C-alpha positions in Angstrom: 0.0 0.0 0.0 2.8 2.4 0.9 4.6 1.6 -2.3 1.4 2.4 -4.3 0.9 5.7 -2.6 4.5 6.7 -3.2 4.1 6.2 -7.0 1.3 8.8 -7.2 3.2 11.5 -5.2 5.0 14.1 -7.3 7.0 15.7 -4.5 10.3 13.8 -3.8 10.3 14.8 -0.2 6.8 13.6 0.3 7.6 10.3 -1.4 10.5 9.7 1.1 8.6 10.6 4.2 5.1 9.3 3.5 5.5 6.4 5.9 6.3 8.8 8.8 3.3 11.0 7.9 1.0 8.0 7.9 2.2 6.8 11.4 1.6 10.3 12.7 -1.9 10.4 11.2 -2.8 7.0 12.7 -1.6 8.0 16.2 -3.5 11.3 15.9 -6.8 9.5 15.0 -6.3 7.0 17.8 -5.6 9.8 20.3 -8.8 11.5 19.3 -10.8 8.4 19.6 -9.6 7.1 23.0 -10.0 10.4 24.8 -7.2 9.8 27.3 -8.1 6.1 27.9 -6.0 3.1 27.0 -7.4 1.1 24.1 -7.0 -2.6 23.8 -6.0 -4.5 20.7 -8.5 -5.1 18.0 -9.9 -8.6 18.4 -10.3 -9.1 14.6 -6.8 -7.9 13.8 -4.6 -10.6 12.3 -0.9 -10.8 13.1 1.8 -11.1 10.5 3.8 -13.6 12.5 2.1 -15.9 15.2 3.2 -15.3 18.7 5.3 -17.9 20.5 3.5 -19.5 23.5 6.6 -19.4 25.6 6.8 -15.6 25.3 3.6 -15.2 27.4 5.2 -16.9 30.5 7.7 -14.8 32.3 11.0 -16.4 33.4 10.1 -15.9 37.1 6.6 -17.3 36.8 5.9 -20.0 39.4 4.5 -22.3 36.7 8.0 -22.8 35.4 9.0 -24.2 38.8 6.1 -26.7 38.6 7.1 -27.7 35.1 10.8 -28.2 36.0 10.1 -30.0 39.2 7.9 -32.6 37.6 10.2 -33.1 34.6 13.0 -33.9 37.1 11.1 -36.7 38.8 11.4 -40.4 37.9 7.6 -41.0 37.7 8.1 -44.7 37.0 10.2 -45.2 40.1 7.7 -43.3 42.2 4.9 -45.7 41.1 2.8 -43.7 38.7 0.6 -45.6 36.4 0.8 -45.1 32.6 4.4 -44.0 32.4 4.9 -46.7 29.7 2.0 -46.4 27.2 -0.1 -49.3 26.1 0.6 -50.9 22.7 -3.1 -50.8 21.7 -6.0 -48.5 22.3 -6.2 -44.7 22.1 -3.2 -42.6 23.1 -3.3 -41.7 26.8 -2.1 -38.6 28.7 1.3 -38.9 30.2 1.2 -38.8 34.0 3.6 -35.9 34.1 1.0 -33.6 32.4 -1.7 -34.6 34.9 0.6 -34.2 37.8 1.7 -30.8 36.7 -2.0 -29.8 36.3 -2.8 -30.9 39.9 0.2 -29.2 41.5 -0.7 -26.0 39.6 -4.3 -26.4 40.7 -3.6 -26.8 44.4 -1.0 -24.0 44.1 -3.8 -21.7 42.9 -6.7 -23.0 45.0 -8.3 -25.0 42.2 -8.8 -28.5 43.5 -11.9 -29.7 41.6 -11.3 -31.8 38.5 -14.1 -30.0 36.6 -12.6 -26.6 37.4 -9.2 -27.9 36.4 -10.6 -29.0 33.0 -12.0 -25.5 32.5 -8.6 -24.0 33.4 -6.9 -26.2 30.9 -8.9 -24.6 28.1 -8.8 -20.9 29.1 -5.9 -20.3 31.5 -2.8 -19.2 29.6 -0.4 -20.6 32.2 -2.1 -24.0 32.1 -2.1 -24.0 28.3 1.6 -23.4 28.4 2.1 -26.0 31.1 0.2 -28.7 29.3 1.2 -27.7 25.8 -2.5 -27.1 24.8 -3.7 -30.5 26.1 -7.2 -30.4 27.6 -7.9 -33.6 29.5 -11.5 -34.2 30.6 -12.6 -34.1 34.2 -13.0 -37.9 34.5 -9.4 -38.4 33.4 -8.2 -35.8 35.8 -10.2 -37.2 38.7 -9.1 -40.8 38.0 -5.4 -39.8 38.0 -5.7 -38.5 41.6 -7.7 -41.5 42.7 -5.4 -44.1 41.1 -2.0 -42.6 42.0 -2.4 -41.7 45.7 0.7 -43.5 47.0 2.9 -42.0 44.2 1.5 -38.5 44.8 2.4 -38.7 48.5 6.0 -39.7 47.5 6.2 -36.6 45.3 5.4 -34.5 48.3 8.3 -36.2 50.1 10.6 -35.7 47.1 10.1 -31.9 47.4 11.0 -32.0 51.1 14.2 -33.8 50.1 14.9 -31.1 47.6 14.4 -28.5 50.3 16.9 -30.4 52.5 19.4 -30.5 49.6 19.0 -26.7 49.1 20.0 -26.1 52.7 16.6 -24.9 53.9 16.3 -27.7 56.5 19.7 -27.5 58.2 18.4 -26.9 61.7 17.2 -30.2 63.3 14.4 -28.5 65.3 10.7 -28.8 64.6 7.3 -27.9 66.2 4.6 -30.6 66.2 0.9 -30.0 66.3 -2.4 -31.4 65.0 -5.5 -29.8 63.6 -9.0 -31.0 62.7 -10.0 -30.8 59.0 -13.6 -31.2 57.8 -14.5 -34.3 55.8 -17.2 -34.8 53.2 -19.7 -35.8 56.0 -22.4 -33.7 57.6 -22.6 -33.8 61.4 -26.2 -35.2 61.1 -24.7 -38.2 59.1 -22.4 -39.1 62.0 -23.6 -41.2 64.9 -22.1 -41.6 68.4 -23.6 -43.0 71.6 -24.4 -39.5 72.9 -25.9 -38.4 69.6 -28.1 -41.5 69.4 -29.4 -41.0 73.0 -30.1 -37.3 72.3 -31.9 -38.1 69.0 -34.0 -40.9 70.7 -35.0 -38.5 73.5 -36.1 -35.9 70.8 -38.2 -38.5 69.0 -39.8 -39.8 72.1 -40.7 -36.3 73.1 -42.3 -35.7 69.7 -44.3 -38.9 69.9 -45.6 -38.0 73.3 -46.6 -34.5 72.0 -48.5 -35.9 69.0 -50.3 -38.6 71.1 -51.4 -35.8 73.5 -52.8 -33.9 70.6 -54.7 -37.0 69.3 -56.2 -37.5 72.8 -57.3 -33.9 72.7 -58.8 -34.3 69.3 -60.8 -37.4 70.4 -62.7 -35.2 73.0 -63.8 -32.7 70.3 -66.8 -32.7 68.1 -66.2 -34.5 64.7 -65.6 -32.2 61.7 -63.7 -32.1 58.4 -60.9 -29.9 59.8 -60.6 -32.2 62.8 -60.4 -35.3 60.6 -57.7 -33.6 58.4 -55.7 -32.7 61.5 -56.0 -36.2 62.9 -54.8 -37.8 59.7 -51.9 -35.4 59.6 -50.9 -36.3 63.2 -51.1 -40.0 62.4 -48.9 -39.5 59.4 -46.3 -37.7 61.5 -46.4 -40.6 64.1 -45.8 -43.1 61.3 -42.8 -41.1 60.2 -41.5 -41.0 63.7 -41.9 -44.7 64.0 -39.9 -45.2 60.9 -37.2 -42.9 62.2 -37.1 -44.8 65.5 -36.5 -48.0 63.6 -33.8 -46.4 61.5 -32.2 -45.0 64.6 -32.2 -48.5 66.2 -30.4 -49.9 63.2 -27.9 -47.1 63.3 -27.3 -47.8 67.0 -26.7 -51.4 66.3 -24.0 -50.6 63.7 -22.5 -47.9 66.0 -22.1 -50.3 68.9 -20.5 -52.9 66.7 -17.8 -50.5 65.5 -14.4 -50.5 67.4 -14.8 -46.9 68.6 -18.6 -47.0 68.8 -19.0 -44.4 66.1 -20.1 -44.5 62.4 -20.2 -42.0 59.6 -22.6 -42.6 56.6 -21.1 -40.4 53.9 -17.4 -40.9 54.6 -17.0 -44.1 56.6 -13.5 -43.3 57.7 -14.3 -39.8 59.1 -14.9 -39.4 62.8 -16.5 -36.8 65.1 -13.7 -34.9 66.9 -13.7 -32.2 69.5 -12.1 -28.8 68.6 -10.7 -26.0 70.7 -14.1 -24.2 70.9 -16.2 -25.2 73.9 -19.1 -27.5 72.9 -18.0 -27.4 69.3 -16.8 -30.3 67.1 -16.2 -31.4 63.6 -16.6 -34.6 61.6 -13.3 -35.0 59.8 -9.7 -36.0 60.2 -6.8 -35.1 62.5 -3.8 -33.9 60.5 -0.5 -34.1 62.3 2.5 -32.0 61.0 6.1 -31.3 62.0 7.2 -27.8 60.9 10.7 -26.6 60.6 11.5 -23.9 63.2 13.6 -21.7 60.9 11.7 -21.5 57.6 8.3 -22.9 58.6 8.4 -25.7 56.0 6.3 -28.8 56.7 8.9 -31.5 57.2 6.4 -34.4 57.5 2.7 -34.9 57.9 0.2 -37.6 58.8 -3.5 -37.9 58.3 -5.4 -39.9 61.0 -8.9 -40.3 62.1 -7.9 -40.5 65.8 -9.2 -37.4 67.5 -6.7 -37.3 70.3 -3.0 -36.2 70.0 -1.8 -38.2 73.0 -0.5 -41.2 70.9 0.9 -39.2 68.0 4.1 -37.6 69.3 6.7 -40.4 68.7 5.4 -41.3 65.3 5.5 -37.7 64.0 8.8 -36.9 65.6 10.5 -40.1 64.3 9.1 -39.2 60.8 10.7 -35.8 61.0 14.0 -37.2 62.2 14.1 -39.6 59.3 13.3 -36.9 56.7 16.0 -34.5 58.1 18.5 -37.4 58.2 19.9 -36.4 61.6 20.9 -38.4 64.7 19.4 -35.8 67.1 16.2 -33.8 66.9 14.6 -31.1 69.0 10.8 -31.2 69.1 8.4 -28.9 70.8 4.7 -29.7 71.2 1.7 -28.6 73.3 0.2 -30.2 76.4 -2.1 -32.4 74.3 0.8 -34.6 73.4 1.9 -35.3 77.0 2.1 -39.1 77.3 4.8 -40.8 79.3 5.2 -43.8 77.0 5.4 -41.5 73.9 8.0 -39.2 75.6 10.1 -42.2 76.6 10.0 -43.5 73.0 11.3 -40.1 71.8 14.0 -40.0 74.5 15.3 -43.5 73.4 15.2 -42.4 69.7 17.5 -39.4 70.4 14.6 -36.8 70.2 14.7 -34.1 72.8 11.1 -33.1 73.6 9.8 -29.9 75.2 6.2 -29.8 76.2 4.2 -28.8 79.3 2.4 -31.3 81.6 -1.4 -30.9 81.8 -3.1 -30.5 85.2 -5.1 -33.8 85.5 -5.4 -33.9 89.3 -8.4 -32.4 91.1 -6.4 -31.7 94.2 -5.2 -28.3 92.9 -8.7 -27.3 91.8 -10.0 -28.1 95.3 -7.3 -26.0 96.9 -5.1 -28.9 98.1 -1.4 -29.7 97.4 -0.6 -31.3 94.1 2.1 -33.8 93.3 4.3 -31.0 92.0 4.4 -29.6 95.5 6.3 -32.8 96.6 10.1 -32.8 95.9 11.8 -36.0 95.0 15.2 -36.7 96.5 16.9 -39.2 94.3 19.8 -39.8 96.7 17.5 -41.1 99.4 14.7 -42.3 97.0 12.1 -40.4 99.0 9.6 -37.5 98.5 9.6 -34.4 100.8 6.2 -33.1 101.4 5.3 -29.4 101.9 5.4 -30.0 105.7 9.0 -31.3 105.5 8.1 -35.0 106.2 9.7 -37.8 104.1 7.5 -40.1 102.1 9.4 -43.4 101.8 9.1 -46.2 99.2 6.9 -49.1 100.1 6.1 -51.3 97.1 5.9 -51.6 93.3 2.8 -52.5 91.3 2.0 -52.7 87.6 -0.8 -50.9 85.8 -1.4 -51.0 82.0 2.1 -52.4 81.5 3.8 -49.6 83.6 5.7 -50.2 86.8 4.6 -47.7 89.5 6.4 -47.1 92.8 4.3 -46.1 95.8 5.5 -43.7 98.5 3.8 -42.5 101.8 4.5 -41.7 105.4 2.7 -42.4 108.7 3.1 -38.9 110.0 0.0 -37.5 108.1 -2.3 -38.2 111.1 -0.6 -35.5 113.2 0.2 -33.1 110.4 -1.0 -29.5 110.9 -1.7 -29.0 107.2 -3.3 -32.4 106.5 -6.6 -30.7 105.5 -4.7 -28.9 102.8 -3.0 -32.0 101.5 -5.4 -35.1 101.5 -8.8 -36.2 102.6 -7.6 -39.8 103.2 -5.7 -41.5 106.0 -2.4 -40.5 104.5 -1.1 -38.9 101.3 0.3 -41.4 98.8 2.6 -40.4 95.9 3.0 -42.6 92.8 6.2 -42.5 90.8 6.6 -44.1 87.3 9.9 -46.1 86.9 10.9 -43.6 84.1 9.6 -40.5 85.9 13.1 -39.0 85.6 12.5 -38.6 81.8 9.4 -36.5 82.5 11.2 -34.5 85.1 13.9 -33.7 82.5 11.2 -32.5 80.1 9.7 -30.2 82.7 13.1 -28.8 83.7 13.8 -28.1 80.0 10.6 -26.2 79.7 11.4 -24.2 82.9 14.8 -23.2 81.4 13.2 -22.1 78.1 9.7 -20.5 78.9 9.5 -19.0 75.4 9.4 -22.5 73.8 5.6 -22.6 73.8 5.3 -19.2 72.2 7.8 -20.3 69.5 5.8 -23.4 68.9 2.6 -21.5 68.4 4.2 -18.9 66.0 5.8 -21.8 64.0 3.1 -24.4 63.6 -0.1 -22.3 63.6 1.0 -20.4 60.5 1.0 -23.5 58.1 -2.4 -24.7 59.5 -3.9 -21.2 59.0 -2.6 -21.0 55.4 -3.7 -24.5 54.5 -7.3 -24.0 55.8 -7.5 -20.7 54.1 -6.5 -22.2 50.8 -8.8 -25.2 51.2 -11.8 -23.1 51.8 -14.9 -23.8 53.9 -15.3 -27.4 52.7 -11.7 -28.6 53.5 -11.4 -32.1 52.0 -13.2 -33.0 48.7 -12.5 -36.8 48.7 -13.8 -39.6 50.8 -11.9 -42.4 52.7 -8.6 -42.1 54.6 -6.2 -43.1 51.7 -7.7 -40.6 49.3 -7.9 -37.8 51.9 -4.2 -38.5 52.6 -3.5 -38.0 48.9 -5.4 -34.7 48.9 -3.5 -33.5 52.0 -0.2 -34.4 50.3 -1.0 -32.1 47.4 -2.0 -29.3 49.8 1.3 -29.7 51.7 3.3 -29.8 48.5 1.6 -26.6 47.3 2.3 -24.9 50.7 6.0 -25.9 50.7 6.4 -24.9 47.1 4.9 -21.5 47.8 7.0 -21.1 50.9 10.3 -21.9 49.1 9.5 -19.5 46.2 8.9 -16.8 48.8 12.2 -17.5 50.6 14.6 -18.0 47.7 12.7 -16.9 44.6 11.7 -18.8 41.5 14.9 -18.6 39.5 17.2 -20.0 42.4 14.6 -22.8 42.8 14.8 -23.6 39.1 18.6 -23.7 39.3 18.4 -26.1 42.3 15.9 -28.4 40.5 18.1 -28.6 37.4 21.3 -29.1 39.3 
């Protein structure tokens, strides 16, 4: 076009500068039309050369870290299905593409397989990541369902990468557990207390409806009264059916090991939370978090509501991941269990946690066991009044050897009323009580340990629950929930590392 215009111009100067004039004219027209607003590109405008897909993704984009990390994995060794394609049938998606899609989805709070399918067709980062592949939601969902064990190993592989990068050099962790909601409504969970409350409600309703029927029998017959009577009888029939269903549920509930059943997700359990009178039907997620960088070193999903039996398992898992001979672990009072603390001590794990107040003596204004001082040289206890409680015998309870101490001087003691209501005050000492005393002494020397624990381990839980949303888990049964949790932990750790060192250093570490 420019060449044609030049041929019709007679002025040599105009012929040489016609292109500049045309650019100025176009800019002037656009400036008049946009009126000081930015104008987007014309959707119908064709480009002379097609744009390269890689140019749309910046070098520091997190999606490049996801791509490099998955490409560096040996998926066959980790146990992923479909690494070697079948000889016959339609071509399948390579597991690396689906794994990248899931990591990207959990990194960006998109956990649903249907939403991931939509993202694959419209999200430029996902289009780049998958090379324009758009798997359907069934294929995406089946990948997560069928490769749970391998996905959990991928989470462990990234923690190993963090260790190799020098982000886990300090052998010190904080341990805690938190309750996460399952795909199970509270009304679809039955415990002994719930069954009893529900039966009482049904019996109260039956009594109320029967009373209304008795009142109706004393009234003059009418059409309205007949309709009301039929309605009450219909309600009584429904209540009878509900009572039968409740009896069947009670039978199943009493037959289960923990006397609890859940109808939607059979593995989920009703668990108490920190709020008084509140609870959740879900799972108890245990984590060990690095003190320095707040990375989740190891995690475990369990349907046991209490933390008392979890300390040694989580601490030993963190010790194995960090590949260290010694480990410092701090936990809250919910983990206090003599057997668990002893197991940690024998494994080279130094535990710091407070002892809960389980005795009612202090609440009633009397002396507690902590007011009695043990004298190891004499193997006696000194009471607040200065008397010696000597050793008398050993007995065994629940597999633990307990030593009993008391004195005969309690009858004439001036402060007996502030010590015991019995004939004499007896003190019980576990054969490994010195391990618990060392833990208490360690806490007394470092009173800031509990504050450090809270600041370390509450942060990951808050971040995870915020990312998961109000529903928390989307899958049912413990193995699948563990897979989903592994993806959440992987996404958290990946985000944390990129915030600490940046995307480019992470890419360099992955490719090293």
